[in-house]
C-alpha positions as CSV (number, residue, x, y, z in Angstrom):
1,X,-172.6,0.9,131.0
2,X,-173.9,4.7,130.8
3,X,-171.5,6.4,128.7
4,X,-170.2,9.9,129.5
5,X,-172.3,11.4,127.0
6,X,-175.4,9.7,128.0
7,X,-174.5,11.1,131.8
8,X,-173.9,14.8,130.5
9,X,-176.8,14.9,128.6
10,X,-179.0,13.3,131.6
11,X,-177.7,15.9,134.0
12,X,-178.5,19.0,131.3
13,X,-182.0,17.7,131.0
14,X,-182.7,17.8,134.4
15,X,-181.3,21.5,134.3
16,X,-183.7,22.5,131.3
17,X,-186.9,20.4,133.2
18,X,-186.4,23.0,135.9
19,X,-186.1,25.5,133.6
20,X,-189.8,24.4,131.9
21,X,-191.0,24.1,135.1
22,X,-190.5,27.5,136.7
23,X,-191.4,29.1,133.3
24,X,-194.0,31.6,132.8
25,X,-196.1,30.6,130.1
26,X,-198.8,32.9,130.7
27,X,-198.5,34.8,127.6
28,X,-198.2,32.0,125.3
29,X,-201.1,31.0,122.6
30,X,-202.9,27.5,123.5
31,X,-202.0,25.3,120.7
32,X,-199.7,22.4,120.5
33,X,-196.6,23.4,118.5
34,X,-196.1,26.5,119.4
35,X,-198.2,27.3,122.7
36,X,-199.3,26.0,126.1
37,X,-200.7,22.4,125.0
38,X,-196.6,21.6,123.7
39,X,-195.7,22.2,127.6
40,X,-198.2,20.3,128.6
41,X,-197.1,17.6,126.3
42,X,-193.5,17.8,127.4
43,X,-195.0,17.8,131.1
44,X,-197.6,14.4,130.5
45,X,-194.0,12.7,129.4
46,X,-192.1,13.8,132.4
47,X,-194.8,12.4,134.3
48,X,-195.4,9.3,132.7
49,X,-191.5,8.5,133.4
50,X,-191.0,10.0,137.0
51,X,-194.8,9.4,138.7
52,X,-194.2,13.1,140.3
53,X,-197.4,14.9,141.0
54,X,-195.7,18.2,140.3
55,X,-195.6,16.9,136.3
56,X,-199.4,16.1,136.5
57,X,-200.2,19.1,138.1
58,X,-199.0,21.3,135.4
59,X,-200.9,19.3,132.9
60,X,-204.1,19.9,135.3
61,X,-203.5,23.7,135.1
62,X,-202.7,24.2,131.6
63,X,-205.7,22.0,130.4
64,X,-208.0,24.1,132.7
65,X,-206.5,26.9,131.3
66,X,-207.0,26.1,127.5
67,X,-210.7,24.9,128.2
68,X,-211.5,28.1,130.1
69,X,-209.8,30.5,127.1
70,X,-211.8,28.5,124.6
71,X,-215.3,28.5,126.8
72,X,-214.3,32.7,127.0
73,X,-213.7,32.9,123.3
74,X,-210.2,34.7,123.8
75,X,-207.8,35.4,121.2
76,X,-205.9,32.2,120.0
77,X,-207.4,29.7,121.6
78,X,-208.0,26.3,120.0
79,X,-211.2,26.5,119.0
80,X,-211.1,29.2,116.1
81,X,-208.8,26.8,114.0
82,X,-209.2,23.0,112.6
83,X,-205.6,22.1,112.8
84,X,-202.9,20.2,114.7
85,X,-200.2,23.3,114.8
86,X,-203.0,25.9,117.1
87,X,-206.2,24.6,117.1
88,X,-208.6,21.8,117.5
89,X,-206.7,19.1,116.0
90,X,-203.9,19.3,118.6
91,X,-206.3,19.7,121.5
92,X,-207.8,16.2,120.5
93,X,-204.5,14.8,120.7
94,X,-203.4,15.9,123.6
95,X,-207.2,14.3,124.8
96,X,-206.5,10.7,123.5
97,X,-203.2,10.7,125.0
98,X,-204.4,11.8,128.3
99,X,-207.5,9.3,128.4
100,X,-204.6,6.8,127.0
101,X,-202.9,7.5,130.4
102,X,-205.8,7.0,132.6
103,X,-205.5,11.3,133.4
104,X,-209.2,11.8,132.0
105,X,-212.1,9.6,131.7
106,X,-215.0,8.7,129.5
107,X,-216.6,12.1,130.3
108,X,-214.5,13.8,127.7
109,X,-215.7,11.0,124.9
110,X,-218.7,13.4,124.3
111,X,-216.5,16.5,123.4
112,X,-213.9,14.5,121.3
113,X,-216.5,13.6,119.6
114,X,-217.7,17.0,118.3
115,X,-213.8,18.0,117.6
116,X,-213.7,15.0,115.7
117,X,-217.3,16.1,113.3
118,X,-216.0,19.9,113.2
119,X,-212.6,18.8,112.1
120,X,-213.5,16.5,109.5
121,X,-216.0,19.3,108.2
122,X,-213.3,21.7,107.3
123,X,-210.7,19.2,106.4
124,X,-213.1,18.3,103.4
125,X,-212.9,22.4,102.5
126,X,-209.6,22.5,102.9
127,X,-209.1,19.4,100.3
128,X,-211.4,21.1,98.2
129,X,-209.5,23.9,98.3
130,X,-205.6,22.2,97.1
131,X,-204.6,22.4,100.8
132,X,-202.3,19.5,101.0
133,X,-200.7,20.3,104.5
134,X,-200.4,18.7,107.8
135,X,-199.8,21.2,111.0
136,X,-202.6,23.4,109.0
137,X,-204.3,21.3,107.2
138,X,-206.3,18.4,106.4
139,X,-203.6,15.4,106.5
140,X,-202.8,16.3,110.1
141,X,-206.4,15.8,110.5
142,X,-206.0,12.3,108.6
143,X,-203.4,11.5,111.6
144,X,-205.7,12.5,114.3
145,X,-208.5,10.4,113.1
146,X,-206.5,7.3,112.3
147,X,-204.8,7.7,115.8
148,X,-208.5,7.7,117.6
149,X,-209.1,5.0,114.9
150,X,-212.7,7.0,113.5
151,X,-211.9,4.8,110.1
152,X,-215.4,6.4,108.9
153,X,-213.6,9.9,108.8
154,X,-210.1,8.5,107.4
155,X,-211.8,6.3,104.6
156,X,-214.1,9.6,103.5
157,X,-210.8,11.7,103.2
158,X,-208.7,8.9,101.3
159,X,-211.7,9.1,99.1
160,X,-211.0,12.3,98.1
161,X,-207.6,11.8,98.2
162,X,-207.6,9.0,95.7
163,X,-210.4,11.2,93.2
164,X,-207.6,13.8,93.2
165,X,-204.7,10.8,92.3
166,X,-206.5,9.2,89.6
167,X,-207.7,13.0,87.4
168,X,-204.5,15.0,87.7
169,X,-201.4,13.6,86.4
170,X,-199.5,15.3,88.8
171,X,-201.7,15.6,91.9
172,X,-202.1,17.3,95.5
173,X,-200.4,20.9,94.2
174,X,-200.9,23.0,96.8
175,X,-202.3,26.2,96.4
176,X,-202.2,28.7,99.4
177,X,-200.8,31.7,98.3
178,X,-197.1,30.2,100.6
179,X,-194.2,30.2,98.2
180,X,-192.7,27.4,100.0
181,X,-194.8,25.2,100.6
182,X,-197.3,26.2,96.6
183,X,-196.5,23.2,94.0
184,X,-195.4,19.7,94.5
185,X,-194.3,19.6,98.0
186,X,-192.3,16.8,98.7
187,X,-192.0,17.1,102.7
188,X,-193.4,15.8,106.2
189,X,-195.2,19.3,106.7
190,X,-196.4,20.5,103.3
191,X,-197.1,17.4,100.7
192,X,-196.1,14.1,99.4
193,X,-193.9,12.9,102.8
194,X,-196.7,13.3,104.9
195,X,-199.7,12.1,102.9
196,X,-198.0,8.7,102.5
197,X,-197.1,9.0,105.9
198,X,-200.7,8.6,107.5
199,X,-202.1,6.8,105.0
200,X,-199.3,4.3,105.9
201,X,-200.9,4.6,109.5
202,X,-204.7,3.9,108.5
203,X,-206.4,1.5,110.5
204,X,-206.7,-1.2,107.2
205,X,-204.4,0.4,104.4
206,X,-206.9,-0.3,101.4
207,X,-206.2,-0.2,97.4
208,X,-207.1,2.7,96.9
209,X,-204.7,3.8,99.9
210,X,-201.6,1.9,98.1
211,X,-202.7,3.7,94.8
212,X,-201.8,6.9,96.5
213,X,-199.2,5.8,98.2
214,X,-197.4,4.5,95.1
215,X,-197.9,7.2,92.7
216,X,-196.4,9.9,95.3
217,X,-193.7,7.5,95.6
218,X,-192.4,7.2,92.3
219,X,-193.6,10.4,91.6
220,X,-190.1,11.4,94.1
221,X,-188.0,9.1,92.5
222,X,-189.2,8.8,89.1
223,X,-187.7,13.0,89.6
224,X,-184.8,13.1,91.4
225,X,-182.4,15.7,90.6
226,X,-179.1,15.0,92.2
227,X,-176.5,17.5,93.4
228,X,-173.2,17.4,95.0
229,X,-172.4,19.7,98.2
230,X,-169.2,19.3,100.4
231,X,-169.0,15.7,98.7
232,X,-172.4,14.4,99.6
233,X,-175.0,13.9,97.3
234,X,-178.1,15.4,97.8
235,X,-181.2,13.4,95.6
236,X,-184.5,15.2,96.4
237,X,-185.8,19.1,96.0
238,X,-188.0,19.9,98.4
239,X,-190.5,21.3,96.0
240,X,-191.5,20.8,92.2
241,X,-193.4,24.1,90.7
242,X,-195.5,23.7,87.7
243,X,-195.1,26.2,84.9
244,X,-196.1,25.6,81.4
245,X,-196.6,21.9,82.1
246,X,-192.9,21.6,82.7
247,X,-191.7,21.0,86.6
248,X,-189.4,23.4,88.1
249,X,-187.3,22.0,91.2
250,X,-186.7,24.6,94.1
251,X,-183.2,22.8,96.5
252,X,-182.4,23.9,99.6
253,X,-179.3,22.2,101.5
254,X,-181.2,21.5,104.7
255,X,-180.6,17.6,106.4
256,X,-183.4,18.1,108.4
257,X,-186.7,16.1,109.6
258,X,-189.5,17.9,107.7
259,X,-188.5,17.2,104.0
260,X,-184.9,16.2,103.2
261,X,-183.5,13.4,102.1
262,X,-183.0,12.1,105.8
263,X,-186.8,12.0,105.9
264,X,-187.5,10.8,102.3
265,X,-185.5,7.6,103.3
266,X,-186.6,7.0,106.8
267,X,-190.6,6.7,105.0
268,X,-189.2,4.3,102.3
269,X,-188.3,2.2,105.5
270,X,-191.3,2.6,107.0
271,X,-193.0,2.0,104.1
272,X,-191.3,-1.7,103.3
273,X,-192.1,-2.3,107.0
274,X,-195.8,-1.8,107.0
275,X,-196.5,-3.1,103.2
276,X,-194.3,-5.5,104.3
277,X,-192.1,-5.2,100.6
278,X,-188.6,-4.8,100.0
279,X,-188.9,-3.3,96.4
280,X,-187.2,-0.3,98.4
281,X,-184.6,-1.4,100.9
282,X,-181.5,-0.6,98.6
283,X,-182.3,2.9,98.0
284,X,-183.6,3.8,101.6
285,X,-180.3,2.4,102.6
286,X,-178.4,4.0,99.6
287,X,-180.4,7.9,100.5
288,X,-179.9,7.6,104.4
289,X,-176.3,6.7,104.3
290,X,-175.2,9.6,101.7
291,X,-176.9,11.9,104.7
292,X,-174.5,10.3,107.1
293,X,-172.0,11.7,105.0
294,X,-173.8,15.1,105.5
295,X,-172.2,16.9,108.7
296,X,-171.5,20.6,107.6
297,X,-173.2,24.1,107.8
298,X,-173.0,23.9,103.7
299,X,-175.2,20.7,103.3
300,X,-176.7,20.7,106.2
301,X,-178.1,24.0,107.4
302,X,-178.1,22.9,111.0
303,X,-177.2,25.1,113.9
304,X,-179.8,25.0,116.4
305,X,-181.6,22.4,118.7
306,X,-184.9,22.4,117.5
307,X,-187.1,19.5,115.9
308,X,-187.8,20.6,112.5
309,X,-184.7,21.9,110.9
310,X,-182.3,21.0,114.1
311,X,-180.0,18.3,115.6
312,X,-182.9,16.4,117.7
313,X,-184.8,15.9,114.8
314,X,-181.6,14.5,113.2
315,X,-181.2,12.2,116.3
316,X,-184.4,10.9,116.4
317,X,-184.7,10.2,112.6
318,X,-181.4,8.5,112.6
319,X,-182.6,6.4,115.8
320,X,-185.2,5.4,113.8
321,X,-183.0,4.1,110.9
322,X,-181.2,2.7,113.0
323,X,-183.9,0.5,114.6
324,X,-184.7,-0.7,111.4
325,X,-182.1,-0.8,109.6
326,X,-178.8,-1.7,111.9
327,X,-175.9,-0.2,109.5
328,X,-173.7,0.8,112.3
329,X,-173.5,4.5,110.2
330,X,-176.7,5.2,111.4
331,X,-175.5,4.9,115.0
332,X,-172.7,6.9,114.3
333,X,-174.7,9.5,112.7
334,X,-177.3,9.4,115.8
335,X,-174.0,9.8,118.6
336,X,-172.9,12.8,116.4
337,X,-176.0,14.9,116.5
338,X,-176.9,13.6,120.3
339,X,-173.3,15.2,120.8
340,X,-173.6,18.4,118.9
341,X,-177.2,18.8,120.6
342,X,-175.2,18.2,123.9
343,X,-172.6,21.0,122.8
344,X,-175.6,23.2,122.3
345,X,-177.4,22.6,125.4
346,X,-174.3,23.4,127.8
347,X,-173.5,26.6,125.6
348,X,-177.1,28.2,126.0
349,X,-177.5,26.9,130.0
350,X,-177.1,29.9,131.3
351,X,-179.6,31.6,129.0
352,X,-182.9,32.4,130.6
353,X,-185.8,30.4,128.8
354,X,-187.6,32.2,126.4
355,X,-191.2,32.3,124.5
356,X,-188.8,30.8,121.3
357,X,-187.6,28.2,123.7
358,X,-191.2,26.9,124.5
359,X,-192.0,26.3,121.2
360,X,-192.1,22.5,120.8
361,X,-191.2,22.4,116.8
362,X,-189.2,25.0,116.6
363,X,-187.9,25.7,120.0
364,X,-186.1,23.1,122.8
365,X,-190.0,21.8,124.6
366,X,-189.8,18.7,121.4
367,X,-185.7,18.9,121.4
368,X,-186.1,17.9,125.1
369,X,-188.3,15.1,124.6
370,X,-186.7,13.6,121.5
371,X,-183.2,14.0,124.3
372,X,-184.6,11.7,126.8
373,X,-184.1,8.1,125.7
374,X,-186.8,7.4,129.0
375,X,-189.3,9.3,127.1
376,X,-191.4,6.9,124.6
377,X,-191.3,9.1,121.8
378,X,-193.0,6.9,119.3
379,X,-196.1,7.5,121.5
380,X,-195.5,11.7,122.9
381,X,-194.3,12.2,119.4
382,X,-196.3,10.4,117.2
383,X,-197.8,12.7,115.0
384,X,-194.1,13.9,114.1
385,X,-193.0,9.7,113.5
């Protein structure tokens, strides 16, 4: 039976859908996470559940504009960067989805191959420069190669990661001149969680990949720095800096998609499922259940609906945890954050839809995909899961 909450969120999703259809995206950059391709992803997902041509027409118009901007070498076109967030990798992900959905044919294969070669070459350069990031670096490109099953490029990236892993006692230290990302980062965007998550998606998980996975997970578990905030334990820092051969932990109290105990619990469950092991079951549940106690600002930092650092990312992760472990607390947490999302959508319904709202990661577009239970998030938000 459909609940009142699900009825209300369906109505709100319809209201916001019209806002996106009416939105003038002309001033957006072209990329996936912050631009036009993010809107295209939303319209593509809507087309697949509705079959309404209004959405596929939007998809076609945006794709044509992105190609035109690239051909004219306009500012912020996707061909200027070899990454998932703003560049060619994001375009490659979109083209692959369009091909899966039968909306483009094999005549795009040559372009997809050219994109792959360019981003692989740049991935090697970035890895050699100590860049181990996802959205703006080579790990996002590894995700793309896994998605299109380009085992040659995937395996070559794994070889580079393996060499780094065995040649340093603490590998994968970002050195990007970025105070937040640099160091031993333990998140889905900048570091260890991202590396493990994308190695688990390899077409074939080799012994080298398993070694890297185990090294990363063992490091995180061996370096928990537990502290308590508002009657809930937080186990994992988001980052360690190496200074004078010592590790200095850096904490925040955010409950979020990218680098919290919740995302680590999800990854432990996923590792067990993928590798068919049970060594992490107890810890995955311990951390996951502890996160369900975190509901106030002091130990969540959550105030917006966005996917990263917001309520909709929590809805998605608790849904995934409940799929893997039917513990009722995960379902309760999913419902709690769904209710909070509903409140935010209702409170902001009368506000105009802005450039910031159109952002897939930090706006409302990704949130509206995540909150729609008719959309297959494991397909259209695969790069976030």
